[in-house]
C-alpha positions as CSV (number, residue, x, y, z in Angstrom):
1,M,0.1,-0.1,0.3
2,F,0.9,3.3,-1.1
3,R,0.6,6.4,1.5
4,S,1.8,9.5,1.3
5,V,1.1,13.1,3.1
6,C,1.4,16.4,1.6
7,P,0.6,19.7,3.5
8,V,-0.7,22.4,1.6
9,L,-2.3,25.8,3.4
10,G,-4.2,25.1,6.1
11,K,-4.8,21.6,5.5
12,L,-3.1,18.3,5.5
13,L,-3.9,16.1,2.5
14,V,-3.2,12.0,2.7
15,N,-3.0,9.8,-0.1
16,V,-3.5,6.1,0.1
17,D,-3.8,4.1,-2.3
18,I,-5.0,0.6,-2.2
19,V,-3.9,-1.1,-5.5
20,K,-2.8,-4.5,-4.5
21,Y,-2.4,-6.2,-8.2
22,L,-1.8,-4.5,-11.4
23,V,-3.4,-6.8,-14.4
24,Y,-2.7,-6.5,-17.9
25,R,-4.1,-7.4,-21.2
26,P,-1.4,-9.4,-23.1
27,G,0.1,-7.1,-25.9
28,E,2.2,-5.5,-27.9
29,L,4.5,-3.3,-25.8
30,T,4.6,-0.7,-28.3
31,T,1.2,-0.6,-28.1
32,M,1.0,-0.5,-24.6
33,A,3.9,2.5,-24.6
34,M,1.9,4.5,-27.0
35,S,-0.9,4.3,-24.8
36,F,0.7,5.1,-21.8
37,L,2.5,8.1,-23.3
38,R,-1.0,8.8,-24.5
39,L,0.6,8.5,-28.6
40,R,-2.0,8.1,-31.5
41,D,1.3,7.6,-34.1
42,I,3.9,4.9,-33.4
43,W,6.6,7.1,-35.0
44,A,6.2,9.6,-32.1
45,L,7.6,7.1,-29.7
46,K,10.8,7.6,-31.9
47,R,10.5,11.4,-31.4
48,M,9.8,11.3,-27.6
49,S,11.4,13.9,-25.3
50,P,14.1,12.2,-23.0
51,V,11.3,13.2,-20.5
52,D,8.9,11.1,-22.0
53,L,11.7,8.4,-22.1
54,H,12.4,8.6,-18.5
55,H,9.0,8.0,-17.4
56,L,8.1,5.2,-19.8
57,K,11.3,3.4,-18.5
58,S,10.6,3.8,-14.7
59,F,6.3,2.6,-16.0
60,L,8.2,-0.4,-17.8
61,K,11.1,-1.4,-15.0
62,K,7.9,-0.8,-12.3
63,N,5.4,-2.8,-13.8
64,I,5.9,-5.0,-16.6
65,N,7.7,-8.7,-17.1
66,V,8.2,-9.9,-20.4
67,M,7.1,-13.4,-21.2
68,T,9.5,-15.3,-23.4
69,M,10.6,-19.1,-24.3
70,A,13.6,-20.5,-23.1
71,S,13.8,-24.1,-23.9
72,W,10.2,-25.2,-24.6
73,V,9.6,-23.1,-21.2
74,W,7.9,-20.0,-20.6
75,R,9.3,-17.8,-18.3
76,G,9.0,-14.1,-16.9
77,L,12.0,-11.1,-17.6
78,V,11.8,-8.2,-15.8
79,I,12.6,-5.1,-18.6
80,S,15.7,-4.0,-16.6
81,D,16.0,-0.6,-19.2
82,L,15.5,0.6,-22.3
83,M,17.8,2.7,-24.6
84,D,17.4,5.4,-27.3
85,N,18.6,3.7,-30.4
86,G,17.8,-0.1,-29.7
87,G,17.7,-1.5,-33.0
88,G,21.4,-0.1,-33.1
89,Y,22.6,-1.7,-30.0
90,E,25.0,-4.5,-31.0
91,F,25.6,-8.1,-29.3
92,E,27.4,-11.1,-29.5
93,K,25.5,-14.4,-30.2
94,G,27.0,-17.3,-30.9
95,G,30.4,-16.2,-31.7
96,V,28.9,-13.8,-33.9
97,R,28.7,-9.8,-33.5
98,T,25.3,-8.7,-34.6
99,A,22.5,-5.6,-34.4
100,V,18.9,-5.5,-34.9
101,Q,18.2,-3.0,-37.8
102,V,15.1,-1.0,-37.4
103,S,14.3,0.5,-40.5
104,D,13.5,4.3,-40.6
105,S,10.9,4.5,-43.4
106,V,7.5,5.4,-43.2
107,P,5.2,2.9,-44.4
């Protein structure tokens, strides 16, 4: 349970959040990110401000588990970070250095 107390002029405001579980319908991560940031255009995700990126990082890291298939067993992974230009991130797999390339062309 989250609680906060905020003193204001002549009053004391108390906020009590009693939400115990977050329920999320399965779907695409991009759709959920657009909904969280209140965006209509998927290309706006590419142009989001550093402040919006920070808010999205905080939201995803706290609230979302990604289910992946590893050796025919589903397991949940927590999102640990988001990076700007993630499509250009290079990694090594099977001794080969590779990157995921994202197209810049608009359909």
